[in-house]
C-alpha positions in Angstrom: 78.0 99.1 53.1 78.7 100.7 49.6 81.2 98.7 47.6 84.1 100.1 45.8 82.4 100.6 42.4 85.7 101.0 40.5 87.1 97.7 41.8 83.7 96.1 41.2 83.8 97.2 37.6 87.2 95.5 37.2 85.9 92.3 38.8 82.8 92.4 36.6 84.8 92.9 33.5 87.0 89.9 34.4 83.9 87.8 35.0 82.5 88.8 31.6 85.7 88.2 29.8 86.0 84.7 31.3 82.4 83.9 30.5 82.9 85.2 26.9 85.4 82.4 26.4 82.7 79.9 26.9 80.6 81.6 24.3 83.4 81.6 21.8 84.1 77.9 22.4 80.4 77.0 21.9 80.2 79.2 18.8 82.8 77.0 17.1 80.6 73.9 17.2 77.1 75.3 17.7 74.2 73.2 16.3 71.3 75.4 15.1 69.0 72.5 15.8 69.3 73.3 19.5 67.7 76.7 19.4 64.3 77.4 21.0 61.7 80.0 20.3 60.5 82.2 23.2 58.1 84.0 20.7 58.0 85.2 17.1 61.6 85.4 15.9 62.7 85.6 19.6 65.4 82.9 19.8 67.2 81.4 22.8 69.8 78.7 23.1 71.5 76.6 25.8 74.4 79.0 25.4 72.3 82.0 26.5 71.1 80.0 29.5 74.4 78.5 30.6 76.1 81.9 30.1 73.5 83.5 32.4 73.9 80.7 35.0 77.7 81.4 35.1 77.2 85.1 35.4 74.7 84.8 38.1 76.9 82.5 40.1 79.9 84.9 39.8 77.8 88.0 40.6 76.5 86.3 43.7 80.0 86.1 45.0 80.8 89.7 44.1 77.7 91.2 45.8 75.7 88.5 47.7 72.8 90.7 48.7 72.0 92.0 45.3 68.8 91.2 43.4 68.6 90.2 39.7 66.8 91.2 36.6 67.7 88.7 33.9 66.6 87.8 30.4 66.5 84.1 30.8 65.3 83.8 34.4 68.0 81.6 35.7 68.3 83.5 38.9 64.6 83.0 39.6 61.9 85.6 39.5 63.2 89.2 38.9 63.9 90.8 42.3 64.8 94.5 42.1 65.9 95.6 45.5 66.0 99.0 47.2 69.8 98.8 47.4 71.5 96.8 44.5 70.2 94.9 41.5 72.1 93.2 38.7 70.6 93.6 35.2 71.9 90.9 32.9 71.7 90.1 29.2 73.9 87.0 28.8 74.0 87.0 25.0 72.7 90.2 23.4 72.6 89.3 19.7 71.4 85.7 19.9 70.2 85.7 16.3 73.6 86.8 15.1 75.1 84.0 17.3 72.9 81.3 15.9 73.7 82.3 12.3 77.4 82.6 12.9 77.5 86.4 12.5 80.1 87.5 15.0 78.5 90.5 16.6 77.1 89.7 20.0 77.8 90.6 23.6 77.4 90.1 27.3 75.8 93.0 29.0 75.7 93.4 32.8 74.9 96.5 34.8 74.5 97.2 38.5 71.6 99.4 39.6 72.0 101.2 43.0 68.5 102.1 44.0 67.2 103.7 40.9 70.6 104.8 39.5 73.0 102.9 37.3 76.3 102.5 39.1 78.4 100.0 37.1 78.1 98.7 33.6 80.1 96.3 31.4 79.5 95.3 27.7 81.8 92.6 26.5 81.8 92.3 22.7 82.6 88.6 22.3 83.8 88.5 18.7 86.4 91.3 19.0 87.1 90.5 22.7 86.5 94.1 23.6 85.6 95.0 27.2 83.6 98.3 27.6 83.1 99.3 31.2 81.9 102.3 33.1 81.4 103.5 36.7 79.0 106.3 37.6 81.1 109.4 37.9 84.3 107.5 36.9 84.3 107.6 33.1 84.1 104.9 30.4 86.7 102.6 29.1 87.4 100.0 26.4 90.1 97.5 27.4 91.0 99.9 30.1 91.7 102.8 27.7 89.4 105.9 28.2 86.7 106.4 25.6 84.6 109.4 24.7 81.8 110.2 22.3 82.6 112.2 19.1 82.4 116.0 18.7 80.5 115.8 15.5 77.9 118.6 15.4 76.3 118.1 12.0 73.8 115.3 11.3 75.0 115.0 7.8 78.6 114.1 9.0 77.2 111.4 11.4 76.8 107.6 11.4 73.6 106.3 13.0 73.0 102.9 14.5 69.6 101.3 15.0 67.8 98.0 15.6 65.0 96.7 13.3 61.7 95.4 14.8 61.7 91.6 14.8 58.5 90.7 16.6 56.3 93.8 17.0 55.6 95.3 13.6 52.8 97.7 14.6 54.8 100.9 14.0 56.8 99.6 11.0 55.5 102.4 8.7 56.6 105.1 11.1 60.0 103.4 11.7 60.6 103.1 7.9 59.9 106.8 7.5 62.4 107.6 10.3 65.0 105.4 8.5 64.4 107.1 5.2 65.0 110.5 6.8 68.3 109.3 8.5 69.4 107.7 5.2 69.2 111.0 3.4 70.5 113.2 6.2 73.5 111.2 7.5 76.5 109.2 6.4 74.3 106.1 6.8 72.4 103.8 9.1 73.9 100.6 10.5 72.0 97.7 12.1 74.6 95.5 14.0 72.0 93.3 15.8 73.0 93.9 19.4 71.7 97.0 21.2 74.4 96.7 23.9 77.1 96.8 21.2 75.4 99.8 19.5 75.4 101.8 22.7 79.1 100.8 23.4 80.0 102.0 20.0 78.3 105.4 20.5 80.3 105.7 23.7 83.5 104.8 21.9 83.0 107.3 19.1 82.4 104.8 16.4 79.0 106.2 15.6 77.2 109.3 16.7 73.8 108.1 17.7 71.6 105.0 18.2 67.9 104.6 18.4 65.6 101.6 18.9 62.2 100.8 20.4 60.7 97.7 22.1 63.8 97.2 24.1 64.2 95.7 27.6 66.2 97.0 30.6 68.7 94.2 30.1 69.3 95.2 26.5 70.3 98.7 27.4 71.3 99.1 31.1 75.1 98.8 30.8 75.1 100.7 27.5 73.2 103.7 28.9 75.9 104.1 31.6 78.7 103.7 29.0 77.3 106.5 26.9 76.7 108.8 29.7 80.1 108.4 31.2 81.6 108.8 27.8 80.1 112.3 27.6 76.9 111.4 25.7 73.2 111.8 26.3 70.6 109.1 26.5 66.8 109.6 26.7 63.5 108.2 25.3 62.5 109.1 21.7 60.7 112.3 22.3 61.2 113.3 25.9 64.0 113.2 28.4 62.3 110.3 30.2 64.1 107.4 31.9 65.1 105.1 29.0 66.1 102.1 31.3 62.5 100.8 31.6 60.9 103.0 29.0 61.1 100.5 26.1 62.7 103.0 23.7 66.2 104.6 23.6 67.9 107.5 21.8 71.6 107.7 22.6 74.0 110.3 21.1 77.1 112.3 21.5 74.9 114.9 23.0 75.7 117.5 20.4 73.2 116.0 17.9 70.6 114.8 20.4 68.0 117.5 19.8 68.3 117.1 16.0 68.0 113.3 16.3 64.9 113.6 18.5 63.4 116.1 16.2 63.9 113.9 13.2 62.3 111.0 15.0 59.5 113.2 16.1 58.6 114.1 12.5 57.2 110.6 12.1 56.7 109.0 15.6 53.5 109.2 17.5 
């Protein structure tokens, strides 16, 4: 039986808001000595893990038969099902959290088969809840949001994420940055891909691009941008960005120019 996705989005947003309260409480007294390293510059804390456990427990009540793809593995091995799969990043922006920089988020999406059906990004610092339902639009704190109508790259603001563990394409990436520096209002690096995508959806920037991303970084944000009227692809082709490891999201009007600019330097 197909659930009521609109109601499910409200229930998911409520779960994320409640869970965000736990993150804020821990942020007030967080001890940097408690961080662990999953890899080079790839940090995790007990806050990530406990947040994910709380989300998984709540999501199992909302949709008991669904599988899970999670960053921290607290639901067990990833189990993408033919029907429903939750995709969870419990704390997108862990490095910001560890350093006390208040830009980090909870990102949860529901995959129905191969299609995104529901997505929520809860930006913890501002307590903003972004949610989207396939075919039902995108919202911030229950107010409709939409991408901008900017048509000129030189009037746009671009968001990105810097490489932090794979530096094999750093020269190409820096060339792309240089091009956007000179052709736009500027480039911003907030430190949470989920927040970047939510901000494109909300019209706070015109585009976002980043590579070496995982599905849990981008799943909810992809749906937000699409339901807010934007476009999301891989860097140079209109391929599926969810598992493609690279994402370009835009207001749609600038998408070709954004891809062309990346394509000048990316191979």
